[in-house]
C-alpha positions, 0 to 999 in steps of 0.5 A, a space after each residue: 629518433 631511430 638511427 640511419 642504420 635502423 632506418 636502412 635496415 627496415 628499408 632492406 629487410 622489411 620493405 624489400 623489392 616491392 616494385 621496380 621503377 618500370 618502363 614500357 620495356 621493363 614492365 613484363 619483367 617487373 610483374 613477373 611474380 617469381 622474379 620479384 618474390 626471389 629478388 625480395 629474398 636477396 635484400 637482407 643484412 647478415 648478422 652482426 660480426 659476419 663480415 665478408 672479405 673481398 679478395 683480389 681474384 688471383 689471391 683466392 685459393 683454388 677452392 675459393 675460386 672454384 666455388 665462385 665460378 660454381 655459384 655463377 654456373 648454378 645460378 645460370 642453370 637455375 630456371 626457377 626464375 625465367 630465363 634463369 637466375 643469372 640472366 634475371 639478375 643481369 637484366 637489372 643492369 639495363 631494363 629498369 635502372 640504366 639511366 639512374 645507374 650511370 652518368 652521375 654520383 649514383 653510379 657508385 652507390 647503385 653498383 654497390 647495392 647490385 653487387 651485394 644482391 648478386 653476392 647474396 644470390 651466389 650464397 644461396 648456391 654456395 655458402 660463404 662465396 664472396 665476389 672477388 675483385 679484379 685489379 686490372 692495373 696489375 694486368 696493365 703493367 704487363 708488356 702485353 695485358 692480353 696474355 695475362 692469366 686472367 684470360 686463361 681457363 683457370 679464371 675468366 677464360 679466353 678473351 679472343 672471340 667466343 669464350 671456348 674455355 674456362 668456367 664460362 665456356 659456351 656461355 649463352 646470353 640474350 646477345 648470342 654466345 659470350 664473346 670478347 675482343 680484349 685489347 682492341 680498343 681503349 686501355 685498362 686502368 693504370 696505377 696513376 689513374 688510381 692515385 689520381 682518384 685517391 688524391 681527391 677529397 670529395 665525391 663530386 671530384 671522382 664522378 660525373 658530371 663534375 669530375 675531371 677525366 683523369 680522376 673520374 672513376 666512372 669514366 676510367 671504368 668505362 675504358 675497361 669495359 670497352 677494352 674487354 669488348 663485345 658484350 662487355 662494351 655495352 651497358 645493356 649487355 655487359 652484365 651478362 659477362 661474369 667479368 662485369 662483377 669482378 670488374 665492378 667489385 674492383 671499382 667499388 673497392 677503390 671507392 671504399 679506399 677513397 672513402 677511408 681516406 676521406 675519414 682520415 681527413 675528417 670528412 664523413 663520406 656518408 654525408 658527401 653527396 654532390 650538389 650538382 648531379 646532372 640528370 634528375 635520376 641522380 638526385 639524392 632523394 630519388 628512388 635508386 631503382 633497387 627496392 625502396 632504396 633512395 639514391 642517397 642510401 648508396 653512400 651509407 656506411 652500413 654496407 662496409 660496416 655490416 656486409 663486407 670489407 675489401 682486402 688490401 690490393 696485392 703487394 710484394 711479399 718480402 723475401 719472396 718473388 711472389 705477391 701471396 699467390 702462385 698466379 702473381 709474381 713480384 717485379 722487385 725492380 718496380 715493386 709491383 705485382 704482375 700476373 703470370 702470363 700465358 704462352 703466346 697463342 697461335 691466334 692473336 688475342 687482339 685479332 678483331 672480329 670479322 664484323 662488329 658484333 652488334 651488326 650480327 643482331 637485329 636492332 628491332 630485337 634488342 631495343 632502341 638503345 641497342 648501341 648504348 656503348 660505354 662512353 
C-alpha cells in the first residue's frame, strides 16, 4: 500500500491544479487557460535534501532581502498572466477559497500551501529565494512599534498612507495604490500570545471554532492585519500587500513550532484534525480549493520534511549587543531582541486617513463581500 507521502506527491505533481473550486464571481479567472497552465507548474516537490530555510525578515542578508523584493517586483511586472502574475496569485486568497481558507482549522493548512505556491513563483524569477517571516512580537516590544525599521525603505516601506518609499512604492492593486495605516487599530502579537499558543496540546485549541481568544492563532493573526490597516485589513484585498506573505510565514512558523512540541509530547500532528470544525468547507475530506488537495492534506508533514524549515526566532547573541542582524538589537535587561527604530517622521505614522479607505471605492465594483474585514 503506498505511503501517504507517495499519495501526496501524486496529488501535487501528477494531478496539479486541474480546476478551481469555482463560484460565479471566480469563474472567469478559473477558466483563464494561461492562469491555470502557469499555476499547475507551481505544484511540485523539490528533490530530496534540498530544504529551504525561512529566516526572520531582519535576519536576511542585504543580498537575500534584495532578492526577495526583486522576485516579487518581477512577478508584478510579468503580464504573461493577466493582469500580472503577482495579482493573479493574490486573487487566489479571495476569489475561489475565502470561505474555506478562514474561520476553521483549514486556515493554517490552506495558507501553508498558498505560501509554498507563491514561493515557487518567486523562485521562477530569482532562484533560491525563500519567503522570510516577520516576527511582529519584536516590533510590539518597542515603545512605539510604528517607528520600527520594518516600515523603512529597507524593508516594507512606509506605513502611513500611500506607500511612497521602499521596494513596493507606488504599488498598484485592484483597490487603488497600496496604502497602510499602521497602529491605528488593534495590536501586534505579544510574546505572551505566542506562549499561550505553544502551551496548548491540540489543533482545536488554537483554531476556530473551539480555540479560546488568547490562544486562537487565526484570531491573533487577524489583529495584525487590522493593525497594518487599509488593504491588509480585509480578506479580499490583504494579499495584494506584500506584508501579507511575511506575516503569514510567521504564523506558519509558529504553527510548526507548535507541531514540533506536539511531537515531543508523543502527538502525531499529521493525525491531529479537530472533530468539530464549524463550516462544511472545513471538513477534512472536502477539497481545499488549491489543486486537488483536500483539507486534511494541509496538516501533512511532507511540507516541512521535503520543502522548507523555519529558522529559530531571533535571540540575543552572547557578548554582543545584537541578535545576529545589524537591524536588531538586544535589550539585555529583558533578554529580548528589538528592531532598530527610525527617527520620528514629521507626519505621525498613526495619523488616520481622512476617510475610511473602503469608502473611496464603488461597492458595485468590489463585490458584495467588499466589507469582509478581518474579525
